[in-house]
C-alpha positions as CSV (number, residue, x, y, z in Angstrom):
1,M,5.5,14.5,-25.0
2,T,2.9,11.8,-25.1
3,E,1.2,11.0,-21.7
4,Y,2.7,7.9,-20.1
5,S,-0.8,6.5,-19.8
6,T,-1.1,6.3,-23.6
7,W,2.3,4.6,-24.1
8,P,1.8,1.0,-25.1
9,E,3.0,-1.5,-22.4
10,V,4.6,-4.7,-23.6
11,Q,6.2,-7.7,-21.9
12,L,9.9,-7.1,-21.1
13,C,10.7,-10.3,-23.1
14,E,9.4,-8.5,-26.3
15,L,12.1,-5.9,-26.0
16,I,15.1,-8.0,-25.1
17,E,16.9,-11.0,-26.5
18,P,16.5,-14.3,-24.5
19,L,17.7,-13.9,-21.0
20,Q,21.2,-15.2,-20.2
21,S,23.0,-16.0,-17.0
22,G,26.6,-17.2,-16.5
23,S,28.4,-20.2,-15.1
24,R,31.6,-21.2,-13.5
25,P,34.3,-23.8,-14.2
26,K,34.0,-27.1,-12.5
27,G,35.5,-26.8,-9.1
28,G,34.6,-23.1,-8.8
29,V,36.6,-19.9,-9.1
30,R,37.8,-19.4,-5.6
31,N,41.5,-20.1,-6.4
32,I,41.6,-18.4,-9.8
33,T,43.4,-15.1,-9.5
34,E,43.5,-13.9,-13.1
35,G,41.5,-14.2,-16.3
36,V,38.2,-12.7,-17.3
37,P,36.3,-10.9,-14.5
38,S,33.1,-12.7,-13.3
39,I,30.4,-10.2,-12.2
40,G,28.1,-11.3,-9.4
41,G,25.3,-9.5,-7.5
42,E,27.8,-8.1,-5.0
43,H,29.5,-6.1,-7.8
44,L,26.3,-4.1,-8.7
45,T,26.0,-0.9,-6.8
46,R,22.7,0.6,-5.6
47,D,23.0,3.5,-8.1
48,G,23.1,1.2,-11.1
49,G,26.8,1.0,-11.5
50,F,29.6,-1.4,-10.6
51,R,32.2,-2.0,-7.9
52,T,35.5,-3.7,-8.8
53,D,36.7,-5.0,-5.4
54,N,36.7,-8.7,-4.4
55,L,36.5,-9.8,-8.0
56,R,36.4,-13.4,-9.1
57,Y,37.7,-14.6,-12.5
58,V,37.1,-17.4,-15.0
59,P,40.0,-18.6,-17.2
60,Q,40.3,-17.2,-20.7
61,A,39.8,-20.6,-22.2
62,F,36.6,-21.1,-20.2
63,F,35.4,-17.7,-21.4
64,E,36.0,-18.5,-25.0
65,K,33.8,-21.6,-24.7
66,M,31.0,-19.9,-23.0
67,R,27.9,-19.6,-25.2
68,R,25.9,-17.6,-22.6
69,G,26.8,-15.0,-20.0
70,Q,29.4,-12.8,-21.9
71,I,28.8,-9.1,-21.1
72,R,28.4,-6.6,-23.9
73,Q,28.0,-2.8,-23.8
74,G,24.3,-1.9,-23.5
75,D,23.5,-4.9,-21.4
76,I,21.3,-4.5,-18.3
77,L,22.3,-6.8,-15.5
78,V,19.7,-8.0,-13.0
79,V,20.5,-9.9,-9.7
80,K,18.3,-13.0,-9.8
81,D,18.5,-14.3,-6.2
82,G,19.5,-13.5,-2.6
83,A,19.1,-10.4,-0.5
84,T,19.7,-8.1,-3.4
85,T,17.3,-9.7,-5.9
86,G,16.2,-7.2,-8.6
87,K,19.2,-4.9,-8.2
88,I,20.2,-3.7,-11.7
89,A,23.1,-2.0,-13.5
90,L,23.7,-0.7,-17.0
91,V,26.8,-1.7,-18.9
92,D,27.7,1.6,-20.5
93,A,30.9,3.2,-21.8
94,A,32.2,3.6,-18.2
95,F,32.2,-0.2,-17.6
96,P,35.9,-0.9,-16.8
97,Y,36.4,-4.2,-18.5
98,E,36.7,-5.0,-22.2
99,L,35.9,-8.7,-21.5
100,A,33.7,-9.8,-18.6
101,V,31.0,-12.4,-17.8
102,V,28.2,-12.7,-15.3
103,N,28.0,-15.6,-12.8
104,E,25.0,-17.8,-12.2
105,H,23.3,-15.3,-9.9
106,V,22.9,-12.6,-12.5
107,F,20.7,-12.3,-15.6
108,I,21.7,-10.4,-18.7
109,C,18.9,-8.4,-20.3
110,R,20.1,-7.5,-23.7
111,P,17.8,-4.9,-25.4
112,Q,17.0,-5.4,-29.1
113,Q,18.1,-2.8,-31.6
114,D,14.7,-0.9,-31.6
115,C,14.9,-0.4,-27.8
116,D,17.1,2.2,-26.2
117,S,19.0,0.4,-23.4
118,R,19.2,3.5,-21.3
119,F,15.5,4.1,-21.4
120,L,14.8,0.5,-20.4
121,F,17.4,0.6,-17.7
122,W,16.0,3.8,-16.2
123,Y,12.5,2.4,-16.1
124,L,13.6,-0.9,-14.5
125,F,15.7,1.1,-12.1
126,S,12.7,3.3,-11.1
127,P,10.6,2.4,-8.0
128,E,7.8,1.3,-10.3
129,G,10.1,-0.9,-12.4
130,Q,11.7,-2.4,-9.3
131,E,8.2,-3.2,-7.9
132,R,7.3,-4.9,-11.1
133,I,10.4,-7.0,-11.1
134,L,10.0,-8.0,-7.5
135,A,6.4,-9.0,-8.0
136,N,8.0,-12.1,-9.5
137,F,9.9,-13.0,-6.4
138,Q,9.4,-16.6,-5.4
139,G,10.5,-18.5,-2.3
140,S,10.8,-17.4,1.3
141,A,14.2,-16.3,2.8
142,Q,16.4,-17.5,0.0
143,G,14.1,-16.9,-3.0
144,G,14.6,-15.0,-6.1
145,I,13.3,-14.5,-9.7
146,N,13.5,-16.9,-12.6
147,Q,13.3,-16.5,-16.4
148,S,9.6,-16.1,-16.3
149,F,10.0,-12.6,-14.8
150,A,10.8,-11.3,-18.3
151,S,7.4,-12.4,-19.6
152,N,5.5,-11.3,-16.4
153,T,7.0,-7.8,-16.2
154,L,5.3,-5.1,-18.3
155,V,7.3,-2.0,-19.4
156,P,6.3,1.1,-21.3
157,N,7.3,1.2,-24.9
158,P,7.1,4.6,-26.6
159,D,8.7,5.1,-30.0
160,L,12.5,5.0,-30.2
161,G,12.9,8.7,-30.6
162,E,10.9,9.4,-27.4
163,Q,13.0,6.8,-25.6
164,V,16.2,8.5,-26.5
165,R,14.8,11.9,-25.5
166,I,13.6,10.7,-22.1
167,A,16.9,8.9,-21.4
168,N,19.0,11.9,-22.4
169,T,16.9,14.2,-20.1
170,I,17.1,11.8,-17.1
171,E,20.9,11.5,-17.5
172,Q,21.2,15.3,-17.7
173,M,19.2,15.7,-14.4
174,F,21.0,12.9,-12.7
175,R,24.5,14.5,-13.2
176,S,23.9,16.8,-10.2
177,T,22.7,14.1,-7.9
178,R,25.5,11.8,-8.9
179,R,28.0,14.5,-8.1
180,A,26.5,14.8,-4.6
181,R,26.5,11.0,-4.2
182,A,30.2,10.9,-5.2
183,R,31.0,13.3,-2.4
184,I,29.2,11.1,0.1
185,E,30.4,7.6,-0.9
186,P,34.0,8.0,0.2
187,L,32.8,9.0,3.6
188,D,30.6,6.0,3.8
189,Q,33.4,3.8,2.8
190,L,35.7,5.4,5.4
191,L,33.1,4.6,8.1
192,E,32.9,1.0,7.0
193,A,36.7,0.7,6.9
194,T,36.9,2.2,10.4
195,R,34.3,-0.3,11.6
196,E,36.2,-3.2,10.2
197,A,39.5,-2.0,11.7
198,V,37.9,-1.6,15.1
199,L,36.7,-5.2,15.0
200,T,39.9,-6.5,13.7
201,M,41.9,-4.9,16.5
202,A,39.4,-6.0,19.1
203,Y,39.8,-9.6,17.9
204,Q,43.6,-9.4,18.0
205,Q,43.5,-7.9,21.5
206,A,41.2,-10.7,22.7
207,A,43.3,-13.4,21.1
208,S,46.6,-12.1,22.7
209,D,45.3,-11.8,26.2
210,E,47.6,-13.9,28.3
211,D,45.1,-14.1,31.1
212,G,42.3,-15.4,28.8
213,Q,41.4,-18.9,27.7
214,G,42.9,-18.5,24.2
215,V,41.0,-19.0,21.0
216,R,38.2,-21.5,21.4
217,P,35.7,-23.0,18.9
218,L,32.3,-21.4,19.0
219,S,30.8,-24.6,20.3
220,E,32.6,-24.1,23.6
221,V,31.3,-20.6,24.2
222,I,27.6,-21.1,23.5
223,S,24.6,-22.3,25.5
224,G,22.8,-25.3,24.1
225,S,23.2,-26.2,20.4
226,L,23.1,-24.2,17.2
227,R,19.7,-24.3,15.5
228,N,18.6,-23.5,12.0
229,G,15.4,-21.5,11.6
230,Y,12.2,-22.4,10.0
231,S,11.2,-22.1,6.3
232,A,7.7,-20.6,6.8
233,R,5.2,-20.1,4.0
234,P,5.0,-16.4,3.2
235,I,1.6,-14.7,2.6
236,N,0.6,-11.2,1.4
237,F,-1.8,-10.3,4.3
238,E,-1.2,-9.5,7.9
239,T,-1.2,-12.2,10.6
240,P,0.2,-12.4,14.2
241,V,3.3,-14.3,13.0
242,R,6.2,-12.4,11.5
243,V,9.2,-14.1,9.8
244,L,12.4,-12.2,9.4
245,T,13.9,-11.9,5.9
246,L,17.7,-12.0,5.3
247,T,17.7,-8.2,4.8
248,A,16.8,-7.8,8.5
249,T,20.5,-8.6,9.5
250,T,22.6,-8.1,6.3
251,N,24.3,-4.9,7.8
252,G,25.2,-6.7,11.1
253,T,22.5,-5.1,13.1
254,F,18.8,-6.0,13.6
255,D,16.2,-4.2,11.5
256,S,12.7,-4.9,12.8
257,S,11.1,-3.6,9.6
258,Q,12.3,-6.5,7.4
259,Y,9.9,-9.3,7.7
260,K,7.1,-11.2,6.0
261,Y,3.9,-12.7,7.4
262,T,2.9,-16.4,7.5
263,D,-0.3,-18.1,8.3
264,E,1.4,-20.9,10.0
265,S,1.1,-21.1,13.8
266,F,3.8,-21.7,16.5
267,E,3.5,-22.6,20.1
268,P,4.6,-19.9,22.6
269,D,7.5,-22.1,23.6
270,S,8.6,-22.9,20.0
271,E,12.4,-22.8,19.5
272,F,11.8,-20.7,16.4
273,W,10.8,-17.6,18.3
274,L,13.7,-15.3,18.8
275,Q,14.6,-14.3,22.4
276,P,16.4,-11.1,23.5
277,D,20.2,-11.4,23.0
278,D,19.9,-14.3,20.5
279,I,22.5,-14.0,17.8
280,V,21.4,-15.0,14.3
281,V,23.9,-15.8,11.6
282,Q,23.2,-15.8,7.9
283,R,24.0,-19.3,6.7
284,G,23.2,-18.7,3.0
285,N,23.6,-15.5,1.0
286,T,26.0,-13.9,-1.4
287,R,29.7,-14.2,-0.5
288,E,29.5,-10.7,0.9
289,Y,26.9,-11.5,3.4
290,V,27.2,-15.2,4.2
291,G,28.2,-15.6,7.9
292,V,27.0,-12.1,9.0
293,P,25.9,-12.2,12.6
294,A,23.6,-9.8,14.4
295,V,22.3,-9.6,18.0
296,Y,18.5,-9.7,18.3
297,D,17.5,-6.8,20.5
298,G,13.7,-7.0,20.2
299,P,11.1,-8.4,22.5
300,A,10.6,-12.2,23.0
301,R,8.3,-14.1,20.7
302,Q,8.0,-11.2,18.2
303,F,9.7,-12.8,15.2
304,I,10.4,-16.3,13.8
305,Y,13.8,-16.6,12.3
306,P,14.1,-18.2,8.8
307,D,15.8,-21.4,7.7
308,L,18.7,-19.5,6.2
309,M,19.7,-18.2,9.6
310,I,21.4,-20.1,12.4
311,R,20.6,-19.1,16.0
312,V,23.4,-18.8,18.5
313,R,23.0,-18.3,22.3
314,A,26.0,-17.2,24.3
315,R,26.7,-19.2,27.4
316,D,26.3,-17.6,30.9
317,G,29.0,-15.1,31.6
318,I,29.7,-14.1,28.0
319,D,28.2,-10.9,26.7
320,P,26.3,-11.6,23.5
321,K,27.5,-8.3,22.1
322,Y,31.1,-9.3,22.8
323,L,30.5,-12.7,21.1
324,C,28.9,-11.0,18.1
325,H,31.8,-8.5,17.8
326,M,34.3,-11.4,17.6
327,M,32.1,-13.2,15.0
328,S,31.9,-10.0,13.0
329,A,35.7,-9.4,12.8
330,H,37.6,-9.9,9.6
331,Q,39.3,-13.0,10.9
332,A,36.0,-14.8,11.7
333,R,34.2,-13.7,8.6
334,N,37.1,-14.9,6.4
335,F,37.1,-18.3,8.2
336,L,33.4,-18.8,7.2
337,R,33.7,-17.4,3.7
338,E,36.6,-19.8,3.0
339,R,34.5,-22.7,4.1
340,A,31.2,-21.8,2.5
341,T,30.1,-24.3,0.0
342,G,27.6,-24.3,-2.9
343,S,27.1,-25.9,-6.2
344,A,26.6,-23.9,-9.4
345,G,23.3,-21.9,-9.2
346,N,23.2,-21.9,-5.4
347,M,24.3,-19.2,-2.9
348,P,27.4,-20.0,-0.8
349,K,26.2,-21.6,2.5
350,I,27.7,-22.6,5.8
351,N,26.4,-25.3,8.0
352,Q,26.2,-25.8,11.8
353,K,29.4,-27.9,11.8
354,T,31.4,-25.2,10.1
355,L,29.9,-22.5,12.4
356,S,30.6,-24.5,15.5
357,M,34.4,-24.5,14.6
358,L,34.5,-20.7,14.2
359,P,37.6,-19.6,16.3
360,I,36.5,-17.2,19.1
361,P,39.2,-15.5,21.2
362,L,38.0,-15.8,24.9
363,A,39.8,-13.1,26.8
364,C,39.4,-12.7,30.5
365,Q,36.3,-11.1,31.8
366,T,37.9,-7.7,32.4
367,I,39.3,-7.5,28.9
368,R,36.0,-8.8,27.3
369,E,34.1,-6.1,29.1
370,A,36.6,-3.4,28.1
371,I,36.5,-4.6,24.4
372,A,32.7,-4.6,24.3
373,D,32.5,-1.1,25.9
374,R,35.1,0.3,23.5
375,V,33.6,-1.3,20.4
376,D,30.1,-0.3,21.4
377,G,31.2,3.3,22.1
378,T,33.0,3.6,18.8
379,F,30.0,2.1,16.9
380,E,27.7,4.6,18.6
381,V,29.8,7.5,17.2
382,L,30.0,5.9,13.8
383,S,26.3,5.4,13.9
384,K,25.6,9.1,14.5
385,V,27.9,10.0,11.6
386,R,26.3,7.4,9.4
387,S,22.8,8.7,10.3
388,R,23.8,12.1,8.9
389,L,25.2,10.6,5.7
390,M,22.0,8.5,5.4
391,R,19.9,11.6,5.6
392,A,21.9,13.2,2.9
393,Q,21.6,10.0,0.8
394,S,17.9,9.9,1.4
395,E,17.5,13.4,0.1
396,I,19.4,12.5,-3.0
397,E,17.3,9.3,-3.5
398,R,14.1,11.4,-2.9
399,T,15.2,13.8,-5.7
400,E,16.1,10.9,-8.1
401,T,12.8,9.2,-7.4
402,A,11.0,12.3,-8.1
403,I,12.9,12.7,-11.4
404,L,12.0,9.2,-12.5
405,R,8.4,9.6,-11.4
406,E,8.1,12.7,-13.5
407,A,9.9,11.0,-16.4
408,F,7.5,8.0,-16.6
409,H,4.3,9.5,-15.2
410,V,4.0,13.1,-16.3
411,G,3.4,14.6,-19.7
412,S,5.8,17.3,-20.9
413,F,8.9,15.9,-19.2
414,T,11.5,18.4,-20.3
415,G,14.0,18.3,-17.4
416,Q,12.9,21.8,-16.2
417,S,11.7,20.3,-13.0
418,P,11.0,22.5,-9.9
419,I,12.9,19.8,-7.9
420,N,16.3,20.9,-6.7
421,A,18.6,18.2,-8.0
422,G,21.7,20.0,-6.8
């Protein structure tokens, strides 16, 4: 095999047809329950495949009039904005729909005939490929990539025969890791379903407490007013000021590793510094994540929260964790999803007015404490199990990363790797 260092590198745009993205009918697709599936970023999985739950549709007549955005086999789909910018998937023979389109948040990269779509996918899926795509990220919390990423992203371009050989070898080696992943994913889904069921039942119990105060709007159970964060200017060098990214809270807990630096300064008493027990709510993201709350459990004045988050502070006597649990329940999340707004090309968003009306069941103090303790205890057990699954997933990802690194950086890639992919 030719050394990767001697492969010519070309702009991605030289290997694909002009980028496409989709659109939606006037008025949106929320109430459309049948037609042609519309694929968004939330439908692309982390392993380069697709999920088919929570689908949206466009009418058949609208599909037939679309000049751009219709999916074909061999297409590579790339998320263009939001928390999962750069995530990609390959439309291969396993794609479950004969007809489908992308929405306005996804690019179609359609390789030309002299480029093997699998080879290009595997390179863009690799850590190096992802790094090159994300080098084009623009904006702060809500940013993304635009069409210029195709001309700014360099990719290796060996001859077609070598592309086919490399792709075949990668797929052969990935079969073992995908089998291992397939055993883990149902367990992960079971944990998430258990988490949602626990929150749903907690919400129902709180709402039915005869000694409580009934279901109240969020505005009545908070201290002070809701407050949007600050859209700070990101920089690529270290400063004393850290600004959270949306990925810091997308899973409903606070991740202190997800931030960017800014060279802007803030007074010690600035309202944009997070304080312990603050709740931050994602006011703009994909439908899957819009409205996600998380309790900040870090030290005071450690992070600025971004403009696409709304800060909530529980009033005295209400445990922030209890409030966050109620805001995380299926009933509350659906309330916000149904009222999220956004024009074509924009992520769904909620505003302070919508959030202030969020129905919160205010059980009596004893029930609130019991609910918080039970949910926290259950989540602790689930967290321990999830940690074990994550270790297994990390080992799989480590193996796959090593395979891709060998494929694109080592001469003589034959698939006879000393790495244990089983």
